[in-house]
All heavy atoms as a GROMACS GRO file, in nm:
protein
  522
    1ALA      N    1  15.656   8.604   9.355
    1ALA     CA    2  15.569   8.594   9.470
    1ALA      C    3  15.435   8.532   9.430
    1ALA      O    4  15.382   8.450   9.504
    1ALA     CB    5  15.548   8.731   9.532
    2MET      N    6  15.386   8.570   9.311
    2MET     CA    7  15.257   8.514   9.269
    2MET      C    8  15.269   8.364   9.241
    2MET      O    9  15.179   8.288   9.276
    2MET     CB   10  15.205   8.588   9.147
    2MET     CG   11  15.162   8.730   9.179
    2MET     SD   12  15.115   8.826   9.036
    2MET     CE   13  14.965   8.746   8.986
    3ALA      N   14  15.379   8.322   9.182
    3ALA     CA   15  15.400   8.180   9.156
    3ALA      C   16  15.412   8.103   9.287
    3ALA      O   17  15.354   7.996   9.303
    3ALA     CB   18  15.524   8.158   9.070
    4GLU      N   19  15.487   8.158   9.381
    4GLU     CA   20  15.501   8.094   9.513
    4GLU      C   21  15.365   8.083   9.580
    4GLU      O   22  15.331   7.982   9.641
    4GLU     CB   23  15.595   8.176   9.602
    4GLU     CG   24  15.738   8.181   9.555
    4GLU     CD   25  15.818   8.061   9.597
    4GLU    OE1   26  15.769   7.976   9.673
    4GLU    OE2   27  15.933   8.051   9.551
    5HIS      N   28  15.285   8.188   9.569
    5HIS     CA   29  15.152   8.189   9.630
    5HIS      C   30  15.064   8.081   9.569
    5HIS      O   31  14.994   8.008   9.640
    5HIS     CB   32  15.088   8.327   9.612
    5HIS     CG   33  14.948   8.334   9.661
    5HIS    ND1   34  14.916   8.328   9.795
    5HIS    CD2   35  14.830   8.346   9.594
    5HIS    CE1   36  14.784   8.336   9.808
    5HIS    NE2   37  14.731   8.348   9.686
    6ARG      N   38  15.067   8.069   9.437
    6ARG     CA   39  14.984   7.969   9.369
    6ARG      C   40  15.029   7.826   9.402
    6ARG      O   41  14.951   7.732   9.392
    6ARG     CB   42  14.983   7.992   9.220
    6ARG     CG   43  14.903   8.117   9.187
    6ARG     CD   44  14.900   8.144   9.040
    6ARG     NE   45  14.833   8.271   9.018
    6ARG     CZ   46  14.729   8.288   8.941
    6ARG    NH1   47  14.681   8.185   8.876
    6ARG    NH2   48  14.675   8.405   8.927
    7LEU      N   49  15.155   7.812   9.440
    7LEU     CA   50  15.206   7.682   9.482
    7LEU      C   51  15.186   7.660   9.632
    7LEU      O   52  15.235   7.562   9.687
    7LEU     CB   53  15.355   7.670   9.448
    7LEU     CG   54  15.388   7.667   9.298
    7LEU    CD1   55  15.538   7.676   9.276
    7LEU    CD2   56  15.332   7.540   9.235
    8ASN      N   57  15.115   7.752   9.696
    8ASN     CA   58  15.089   7.747   9.840
    8ASN      C   59  15.218   7.747   9.922
    8ASN      O   60  15.228   7.681  10.024
    8ASN     CB   61  15.002   7.626   9.877
    8ASN     CG   62  14.863   7.638   9.820
    8ASN    OD1   63  14.804   7.746   9.821
    8ASN    ND2   64  14.811   7.527   9.771
    9SER      N   65  15.316   7.819   9.874
    9SER     CA   66  15.444   7.828   9.943
    9SER      C   67  15.440   7.940  10.047
    9SER      O   68  15.381   8.046  10.024
    9SER     CB   69  15.556   7.857   9.843
    9SER     OG   70  15.677   7.883   9.910
   10ALA      N   71  15.504   7.916  10.158
   10ALA     CA   72  15.511   8.018  10.264
   10ALA      C   73  15.608   8.130  10.227
   10ALA      O   74  15.612   8.232  10.294
   10ALA     CB   75  15.555   7.952  10.394
   11ASP      N   76  15.684   8.113  10.119
   11ASP     CA   77  15.783   8.212  10.079
   11ASP      C   78  15.722   8.331  10.005
   11ASP      O   79  15.791   8.430   9.979
   11ASP     CB   80  15.889   8.148   9.988
   11ASP     CG   81  15.973   8.047  10.063
   11ASP    OD1   82  15.986   8.060  10.186
   11ASP    OD2   83  16.025   7.955   9.997
   12ALA      N   84  15.596   8.326   9.970
   12ALA     CA   85  15.533   8.433   9.892
   12ALA      C   86  15.541   8.567   9.965
   12ALA      O   87  15.571   8.670   9.904
   12ALA     CB   88  15.389   8.398   9.859
   13GLY      N   89  15.516   8.568  10.094
   13GLY     CA   90  15.523   8.692  10.171
   13GLY      C   91  15.663   8.750  10.174
   13GLY      O   92  15.682   8.870  10.160
   14ALA      N   93  15.761   8.662  10.189
   14ALA     CA   94  15.901   8.707  10.189
   14ALA      C   95  15.939   8.762  10.052
   14ALA      O   96  16.012   8.861  10.043
   14ALA     CB   97  15.993   8.592  10.228
   15ASP      N   98  15.889   8.700   9.947
   15ASP     CA   99  15.916   8.750   9.811
   15ASP      C  100  15.854   8.888   9.792
   15ASP      O  101  15.914   8.975   9.728
   15ASP     CB  102  15.861   8.654   9.706
   15ASP     CG  103  15.938   8.524   9.699
   15ASP    OD1  104  16.051   8.517   9.753
   15ASP    OD2  105  15.885   8.428   9.640
   16MET      N  106  15.736   8.911   9.846
   16MET     CA  107  15.672   9.042   9.837
   16MET      C  108  15.754   9.147   9.911
   16MET      O  109  15.771   9.259   9.862
   16MET     CB  110  15.530   9.037   9.894
   16MET     CG  111  15.432   8.961   9.808
   16MET     SD  112  15.407   9.032   9.644
   16MET     CE  113  15.343   9.192   9.684
   17ASP      N  114  15.803   9.111  10.029
   17ASP     CA  115  15.887   9.204  10.105
   17ASP      C  116  16.015   9.238  10.029
   17ASP      O  117  16.057   9.354  10.026
   17ASP     CB  118  15.921   9.146  10.243
   17ASP     CG  119  15.799   9.132  10.332
   17ASP    OD1  120  15.699   9.204  10.310
   17ASP    OD2  121  15.804   9.049  10.425
   18ALA      N  122  16.074   9.138   9.966
   18ALA     CA  123  16.196   9.161   9.887
   18ALA      C  124  16.166   9.251   9.767
   18ALA      O  125  16.245   9.342   9.736
   18ALA     CB  126  16.254   9.028   9.840
   19ALA      N  127  16.054   9.230   9.703
   19ALA     CA  128  16.016   9.314   9.588
   19ALA      C  129  15.995   9.458   9.632
   19ALA      O  130  16.038   9.552   9.566
   19ALA     CB  131  15.889   9.259   9.523
   20ARG      N  132  15.931   9.477   9.747
   20ARG     CA  133  15.908   9.612   9.798
   20ARG      C  134  16.041   9.682   9.826
   20ARG      O  135  16.058   9.800   9.797
   20ARG     CB  136  15.825   9.603   9.927
   20ARG     CG  137  15.795   9.734   9.990
   20ARG     CD  138  15.676   9.791   9.922
   20ARG     NE  139  15.713   9.922   9.873
   20ARG     CZ  140  15.635  10.001   9.806
   20ARG    NH1  141  15.516   9.961   9.773
   20ARG    NH2  142  15.672  10.117   9.768
   21ASP      N  143  16.135   9.607   9.884
   21ASP     CA  144  16.268   9.664   9.912
   21ASP      C  145  16.338   9.706   9.783
   21ASP      O  146  16.403   9.810   9.778
   21ASP     CB  147  16.355   9.563   9.989
   21ASP     CG  148  16.308   9.543  10.132
   21ASP    OD1  149  16.230   9.626  10.183
   21ASP    OD2  150  16.348   9.441  10.191
   22ILE      N  151  16.327   9.624   9.680
   22ILE     CA  152  16.390   9.656   9.552
   22ILE      C  153  16.329   9.783   9.493
   22ILE      O  154  16.401   9.872   9.448
   22ILE     CB  155  16.378   9.538   9.453
   22ILE    CG1  156  16.464   9.422   9.501
   22ILE    CG2  157  16.416   9.581   9.312
   22ILE    CD1  158  16.439   9.292   9.428
   23ILE      N  159  16.197   9.792   9.495
   23ILE     CA  160  16.129   9.911   9.441
   23ILE      C  161  16.168  10.035   9.519
   23ILE      O  162  16.199  10.139   9.461
   23ILE     CB  163  15.976   9.891   9.440
   23ILE    CG1  164  15.938   9.784   9.338
   23ILE    CG2  165  15.905  10.022   9.410
   23ILE    CD1  166  15.793   9.741   9.346
   24ASP      N  167  16.169  10.024   9.652
   24ASP     CA  168  16.206  10.139   9.735
   24ASP      C  169  16.351  10.181   9.714
   24ASP      O  170  16.383  10.300   9.718
   24ASP     CB  171  16.182  10.108   9.883
   24ASP     CG  172  16.034  10.103   9.918
   24ASP    OD1  173  15.952  10.153   9.837
   24ASP    OD2  174  16.001  10.048  10.024
   25THR      N  175  16.439  10.085   9.690
   25THR     CA  176  16.580  10.116   9.667
   25THR      C  177  16.600  10.176   9.529
   25THR      O  178  16.674  10.274   9.511
   25THR     CB  179  16.666   9.988   9.681
   25THR    OG1  180  16.649   9.936   9.812
   25THR    CG2  181  16.812  10.018   9.654
   26ARG      N  182  16.535  10.119   9.432
   26ARG     CA  183  16.550  10.164   9.293
   26ARG      C  184  16.486  10.300   9.268
   26ARG      O  185  16.535  10.379   9.188
   26ARG     CB  186  16.487  10.059   9.202
   26ARG     CG  187  16.500  10.085   9.057
   26ARG     CD  188  16.625  10.024   9.004
   26ARG     NE  189  16.617  10.033   8.858
   26ARG     CZ  190  16.721  10.042   8.781
   26ARG    NH1  191  16.840  10.039   8.833
   26ARG    NH2  192  16.708  10.051   8.653
   27PHE      N  193  16.375  10.327   9.336
   27PHE     CA  194  16.302  10.453   9.319
   27PHE      C  195  16.282  10.520   9.455
   27PHE      O  196  16.170  10.525   9.506
   27PHE     CB  197  16.167  10.428   9.253
   27PHE     CG  198  16.176  10.350   9.125
   27PHE    CD1  199  16.137  10.218   9.120
   27PHE    CD2  200  16.224  10.410   9.010
   27PHE    CE1  201  16.145  10.145   9.002
   27PHE    CE2  202  16.234  10.338   8.891
   27PHE     CZ  203  16.194  10.205   8.888
   28PRO      N  204  16.389  10.571   9.517
   28PRO     CA  205  16.377  10.631   9.650
   28PRO      C  206  16.285  10.753   9.646
   28PRO      O  207  16.283  10.830   9.551
   28PRO     CB  208  16.521  10.671   9.685
   28PRO     CG  209  16.590  10.683   9.554
   28PRO     CD  210  16.523  10.586   9.462
   29ASN      N  211  16.204  10.767   9.750
   29ASN     CA  212  16.110  10.878   9.762
   29ASN      C  213  16.016  10.886   9.643
   29ASN      O  214  15.966  10.994   9.610
   29ASN     CB  215  16.184  11.011   9.781
   29ASN     CG  216  16.270  11.009   9.904
   29ASN    OD1  217  16.232  10.956  10.007
   29ASN    ND2  218  16.389  11.064   9.892
   30HIS      N  219  15.995  10.774   9.577
   30HIS     CA  220  15.904  10.767   9.462
   30HIS      C  221  15.942  10.866   9.353
   30HIS      O  222  15.856  10.923   9.287
   30HIS     CB  223  15.758  10.787   9.506
   30HIS     CG  224  15.718  10.693   9.613
   30HIS    ND1  225  15.696  10.560   9.591
   30HIS    CD2  226  15.699  10.712   9.746
   30HIS    CE1  227  15.663  10.502   9.704
   30HIS    NE2  228  15.665  10.590   9.800
   31THR      N  229  16.071  10.887   9.336
   31THR     CA  230  16.117  10.978   9.231
   31THR      C  231  16.156  10.897   9.108
   31THR      O  232  16.194  10.781   9.118
   31THR     CB  233  16.238  11.061   9.277
   31THR    OG1  234  16.343  10.972   9.318
   31THR    CG2  235  16.201  11.152   9.392
   32ILE      N  236  16.148  10.961   8.997
   32ILE     CA  237  16.182  10.897   8.870
   32ILE      C  238  16.292  10.979   8.806
   32ILE      O  239  16.281  11.100   8.794
   32ILE     CB  240  16.059  10.892   8.778
   32ILE    CG1  241  15.943  10.823   8.850
   32ILE    CG2  242  16.093  10.820   8.649
   32ILE    CD1  243  15.812  10.839   8.781
   33GLY      N  244  16.397  10.912   8.766
   33GLY     CA  245  16.508  10.982   8.704
   33GLY      C  246  16.481  11.018   8.560
   33GLY      O  247  16.380  10.982   8.501
   34ALA      N  248  16.572  11.090   8.505
   34ALA     CA  249  16.560  11.134   8.366
   34ALA      C  250  16.597  11.024   8.268
   34ALA      O  251  16.576  11.038   8.148
   34ALA     CB  252  16.648  11.256   8.344
   35GLY      N  253  16.655  10.915   8.318
   35GLY     CA  254  16.694  10.806   8.231
   35GLY      C  255  16.824  10.830   8.157
   35GLY      O  256  16.854  10.762   8.060
   36ILE      N  257  16.902  10.926   8.203
   36ILE     CA  258  17.031  10.951   8.140
   36ILE      C  259  17.129  10.842   8.184
   36ILE      O  260  17.107  10.776   8.284
   36ILE     CB  261  17.084  11.093   8.175
   36ILE    CG1  262  17.090  11.112   8.326
   36ILE    CG2  263  16.997  11.199   8.110
   36ILE    CD1  264  17.148  11.244   8.369
   37PRO      N  265  17.237  10.818   8.110
   37PRO     CA  266  17.325  10.706   8.141
   37PRO      C  267  17.378  10.700   8.285
   37PRO      O  268  17.393  10.592   8.338
   37PRO     CB  269  17.440  10.724   8.042
   37PRO     CG  270  17.378  10.794   7.927
   37PRO     CD  271  17.275  10.887   7.988
   38ASP      N  272  17.401  10.814   8.349
   38ASP     CA  273  17.453  10.811   8.486
   38ASP      C  274  17.343  10.795   8.589
   38ASP      O  275  17.369  10.783   8.707
   38ASP     CB  276  17.531  10.939   8.516
   38ASP     CG  277  17.660  10.947   8.436
   38ASP    OD1  278  17.705  10.842   8.388
   38ASP    OD2  279  17.714  11.057   8.422
   39ASP      N  280  17.220  10.797   8.548
   39ASP     CA  281  17.105  10.789   8.637
   39ASP      C  282  17.062  10.643   8.649
   39ASP      O  283  17.022  10.582   8.550
   39ASP     CB  284  16.992  10.875   8.580
   39ASP     CG  285  16.872  10.880   8.672
   39ASP    OD1  286  16.879  10.820   8.780
   39ASP    OD2  287  16.774  10.944   8.634
   40THR      N  288  17.069  10.586   8.769
   40THR     CA  289  17.036  10.446   8.786
   40THR      C  290  16.890  10.422   8.818
   40THR      O  291  16.848  10.308   8.834
   40THR     CB  292  17.121  10.385   8.899
   40THR    OG1  293  17.094  10.455   9.021
   40THR    CG2  294  17.268  10.391   8.866
   41SER      N  295  16.809  10.527   8.830
   41SER     CA  296  16.669  10.507   8.868
   41SER      C  297  16.580  10.469   8.750
   41SER      O  298  16.468  10.428   8.769
   41SER     CB  299  16.614  10.631   8.937
   41SER     OG  300  16.614  10.741   8.849
   42GLY      N  301  16.628  10.479   8.629
   42GLY     CA  302  16.553  10.434   8.514
   42GLY      C  303  16.456  10.537   8.460
   42GLY      O  304  16.453  10.652   8.504
   43PHE      N  305  16.380  10.494   8.364
   43PHE     CA  306  16.282  10.581   8.300
   43PHE      C  307  16.150  10.575   8.376
   43PHE      O  308  16.126  10.485   8.456
   43PHE     CB  309  16.261  10.537   8.156
   43PHE     CG  310  16.381  10.561   8.068
   43PHE    CD1  311  16.470  10.459   8.041
   43PHE    CD2  312  16.404  10.686   8.013
   43PHE    CE1  313  16.580  10.481   7.961
   43PHE    CE2  314  16.513  10.708   7.932
   43PHE     CZ  315  16.602  10.606   7.906
   44TRP      N  316  16.061  10.670   8.345
   44TRP     CA  317  15.931  10.676   8.414
   44TRP      C  318  15.852  10.547   8.395
   44TRP      O  319  15.784  10.502   8.486
   44TRP     CB  320  15.850  10.796   8.366
   44TRP     CG  321  15.814  10.789   8.220
   44TRP    CD1  322  15.887  10.839   8.116
   44TRP    CD2  323  15.699  10.727   8.163
   44TRP    NE1  324  15.824  10.811   7.996
   44TRP    CE2  325  15.707  10.743   8.022
   44TRP    CE3  326  15.590  10.660   8.216
   44TRP    CZ2  327  15.612  10.693   7.936
   44TRP    CZ3  328  15.494  10.610   8.129
   44TRP    CH2  329  15.505  10.628   7.991
   45ASN      N  330  15.863  10.484   8.278
   45ASN     CA  331  15.787  10.362   8.254
   45ASN      C  332  15.840  10.245   8.338
   45ASN      O  333  15.764  10.152   8.368
   45ASN     CB  334  15.781  10.327   8.106
   45ASN     CG  335  15.917  10.311   8.043
   45ASN    OD1  336  16.010  10.383   8.077
   45ASN    ND2  337  15.928  10.218   7.951
   46ASP      N  338  15.966  10.249   8.379
   46ASP     CA  339  16.020  10.146   8.468
   46ASP      C  340  15.949  10.153   8.603
   46ASP      O  341  15.912  10.050   8.661
   46ASP     CB  342  16.171  10.164   8.489
   46ASP     CG  343  16.250  10.144   8.362
   46ASP    OD1  344  16.205  10.069   8.274
   46ASP    OD2  345  16.358  10.206   8.352
   47TRP      N  346  15.930  10.274   8.653
   47TRP     CA  347  15.863  10.293   8.782
   47TRP      C  348  15.718  10.248   8.773
   47TRP      O  349  15.668  10.178   8.860
   47TRP     CB  350  15.871  10.440   8.823
   47TRP     CG  351  15.806  10.468   8.954
   47TRP    CD1  352  15.860  10.448   9.078
   47TRP    CD2  353  15.676  10.522   8.976
   47TRP    NE1  354  15.771  10.486   9.175
   47TRP    CE2  355  15.656  10.532   9.114
   47TRP    CE3  356  15.572  10.562   8.891
   47TRP    CZ2  357  15.539  10.580   9.170
   47TRP    CZ3  358  15.455  10.609   8.947
   47TRP    CH2  359  15.439  10.618   9.085
   48ILE      N  360  15.649  10.287   8.667
   48ILE     CA  361  15.508  10.250   8.650
   48ILE      C  362  15.494  10.098   8.641
   48ILE      O  363  15.407  10.040   8.705
   48ILE     CB  364  15.450  10.316   8.522
   48ILE    CG1  365  15.459  10.465   8.533
   48ILE    CG2  366  15.312  10.262   8.490
   48ILE    CD1  367  15.334  10.540   8.555
   49THR      N  368  15.580  10.035   8.562
   49THR     CA  369  15.574   9.890   8.546
   49THR      C  370  15.598   9.820   8.679
   49THR      O  371  15.525   9.727   8.716
   49THR     CB  372  15.675   9.842   8.441
   49THR    OG1  373  15.646   9.908   8.317
   49THR    CG2  374  15.671   9.692   8.422
   50ALA      N  375  15.699   9.863   8.752
   50ALA     CA  376  15.730   9.802   8.882
   50ALA      C  377  15.613   9.817   8.978
   50ALA      O  378  15.574   9.721   9.047
   50ALA     CB  379  15.855   9.866   8.942
   51ARG      N  380  15.554   9.935   8.984
   51ARG     CA  381  15.441   9.959   9.076
   51ARG      C  382  15.319   9.876   9.037
   51ARG      O  383  15.253   9.817   9.122
   51ARG     CB  384  15.405  10.107   9.078
   51ARG     CG  385  15.509  10.194   9.144
   51ARG     CD  386  15.525  10.167   9.292
   51ARG     NE  387  15.397  10.182   9.359
   51ARG     CZ  388  15.361  10.112   9.468
   51ARG    NH1  389  15.443  10.028   9.522
   51ARG    NH2  390  15.244  10.129   9.522
   52LEU      N  391  15.287   9.871   8.908
   52LEU     CA  392  15.170   9.794   8.864
   52LEU      C  393  15.187   9.645   8.891
   52LEU      O  394  15.094   9.579   8.939
   52LEU     CB  395  15.142   9.818   8.716
   52LEU     CG  396  15.087   9.955   8.680
   52LEU    CD1  397  15.078   9.972   8.529
   52LEU    CD2  398  14.950   9.976   8.744
   53LEU      N  399  15.304   9.592   8.860
   53LEU     CA  400  15.328   9.450   8.886
   53LEU      C  401  15.325   9.419   9.036
   53LEU      O  402  15.272   9.316   9.078
   53LEU     CB  403  15.460   9.406   8.824
   53LEU     CG  404  15.463   9.402   8.671
   53LEU    CD1  405  15.604   9.374   8.621
   53LEU    CD2  406  15.364   9.301   8.618
   54TYR      N  407  15.382   9.509   9.115
   54TYR     CA  408  15.380   9.488   9.260
   54TYR      C  409  15.236   9.490   9.313
   54TYR      O  410  15.197   9.406   9.393
   54TYR     CB  411  15.464   9.595   9.332
   54TYR     CG  412  15.464   9.574   9.481
   54TYR    CD1  413  15.550   9.482   9.539
   54TYR    CD2  414  15.375   9.643   9.563
   54TYR    CE1  415  15.549   9.461   9.676
   54TYR    CE2  416  15.372   9.621   9.699
   54TYR     CZ  417  15.460   9.530   9.755
   54TYR     OH  418  15.457   9.507   9.890
   55GLN      N  419  15.157   9.586   9.267
   55GLN     CA  420  15.018   9.596   9.312
   55GLN      C  421  14.937   9.473   9.273
   55GLN      O  422  14.856   9.423   9.351
   55GLN     CB  423  14.953   9.723   9.258
   55GLN     CG  424  15.007   9.848   9.322
   55GLN     CD  425  14.959   9.975   9.253
   55GLN    OE1  426  14.887   9.970   9.154
   55GLN    NE2  427  15.000  10.089   9.305
   56GLU      N  428  14.960   9.423   9.153
   56GLU     CA  429  14.890   9.302   9.109
   56GLU      C  430  14.927   9.183   9.198
   56GLU      O  431  14.841   9.107   9.241
   56GLU     CB  432  14.925   9.271   8.964
   56GLU     CG  433  14.856   9.148   8.911
   56GLU     CD  434  14.894   9.115   8.769
   56GLU    OE1  435  14.971   9.190   8.706
   56GLU    OE2  436  14.846   9.011   8.720
   57ALA      N  437  15.055   9.168   9.225
   57ALA     CA  438  15.100   9.059   9.311
   57ALA      C  439  15.048   9.075   9.453
   57ALA      O  440  15.007   8.978   9.516
   57ALA     CB  441  15.253   9.051   9.311
   58GLU      N  442  15.046   9.197   9.502
   58GLU     CA  443  14.998   9.222   9.638
   58GLU      C  444  14.850   9.184   9.652
   58GLU      O  445  14.810   9.125   9.752
   58GLU     CB  446  15.020   9.368   9.676
   58GLU     CG  447  14.993   9.396   9.822
   58GLU     CD  448  15.035   9.536   9.860
   58GLU    OE1  449  15.009   9.631   9.784
   58GLU    OE2  450  15.094   9.550   9.968
   59ARG      N  451  14.769   9.217   9.552
   59ARG     CA  452  14.626   9.179   9.557
   59ARG      C  453  14.610   9.028   9.557
   59ARG      O  454  14.516   8.976   9.618
   59ARG     CB  455  14.552   9.241   9.438
   59ARG     CG  456  14.522   9.386   9.455
   59ARG     CD  457  14.424   9.437   9.351
   59ARG     NE  458  14.473   9.424   9.215
   59ARG     CZ  459  14.546   9.514   9.153
   59ARG    NH1  460  14.577   9.628   9.214
   59ARG    NH2  461  14.586   9.496   9.030
   60GLU      N  462  14.699   8.958   9.490
   60GLU     CA  463  14.690   8.812   9.484
   60GLU      C  464  14.742   8.748   9.612
   60GLU      O  465  14.679   8.660   9.669
   60GLU     CB  466  14.770   8.761   9.364
   60GLU     CG  467  14.771   8.613   9.347
   60GLU     CD  468  14.643   8.560   9.286
   60GLU    OE1  469  14.570   8.634   9.220
   60GLU    OE2  470  14.616   8.438   9.305
   61VAL      N  471  14.858   8.794   9.659
   61VAL     CA  472  14.925   8.730   9.772
   61VAL      C  473  14.869   8.776   9.906
   61VAL      O  474  14.852   8.697   9.998
   61VAL     CB  475  15.078   8.757   9.765
   61VAL    CG1  476  15.149   8.706   9.888
   61VAL    CG2  477  15.136   8.694   9.639
   62ARG      N  478  14.838   8.905   9.916
   62ARG     CA  479  14.788   8.962  10.042
   62ARG      C  480  14.653   9.030  10.020
   62ARG      O  481  14.642   9.151  10.025
   62ARG     CB  482  14.888   9.065  10.094
   62ARG     CG  483  15.022   9.004  10.127
   62ARG     CD  484  15.117   9.110  10.176
   62ARG     NE  485  15.245   9.052  10.212
   62ARG     CZ  486  15.359   9.117  10.214
   62ARG    NH1  487  15.363   9.243  10.178
   62ARG    NH2  488  15.469   9.058  10.250
   63PRO      N  489  14.549   8.950   9.996
   63PRO     CA  490  14.419   9.011   9.970
   63PRO      C  491  14.367   9.081  10.096
   63PRO      O  492  14.392   9.037  10.208
   63PRO     CB  493  14.331   8.894   9.931
   63PRO     CG  494  14.397   8.774   9.988
   63PRO     CD  495  14.544   8.806   9.995
   64ARG      N  496  14.296   9.189  10.074
   64ARG     CA  497  14.235   9.262  10.186
   64ARG      C  498  14.107   9.191  10.226
   64ARG      O  499  14.029   9.149  10.142
   64ARG     CB  500  14.203   9.406  10.146
   64ARG     CG  501  14.327   9.485  10.120
   64ARG     CD  502  14.291   9.626  10.089
   64ARG     NE  503  14.415   9.701  10.060
   64ARG     CZ  504  14.416   9.828  10.034
   64ARG    NH1  505  14.306   9.898  10.032
   64ARG    NH2  506  14.530   9.888  10.009
   65THR      N  507  14.087   9.178  10.355
   65THR     CA  508  13.964   9.118  10.404
   65THR      C  509  13.865   9.228  10.439
   65THR      O  510  13.903   9.335  10.486
   65THR     CB  511  13.991   9.032  10.528
   65THR    OG1  512  14.052   9.111  10.628
   65THR    CG2  513  14.082   8.915  10.493
   66GLN      N  514  13.740   9.201  10.414
   66GLN     CA  515  13.639   9.302  10.441
   66GLN      C  516  13.552   9.264  10.556
   66GLN      O  517  13.528   9.162  10.594
   66GLN     CB  518  13.554   9.326  10.319
   66GLN     CG  519  13.634   9.385  10.207
   66GLN     CD  520  13.547   9.410  10.082
   66GLN    OE1  521  13.430   9.377  10.080
   66GLN    NE2  522  13.607   9.466   9.982
   0.00000   0.00000   0.00000
């Protein structure tokens, strides 16, 4: 999404929406799994990394106006 945004592409917003859907699907109810082999939600650092990268992209692509 950030690359699309820097290229002035209209797809950046759609990419952000897709990323949000992936995060919500991968970490439902903002829960973090134990990271055991049968657990598909991943480790706690997967959730943190996904959230931080999403927040960084959101600030770039959808800046808040004051």
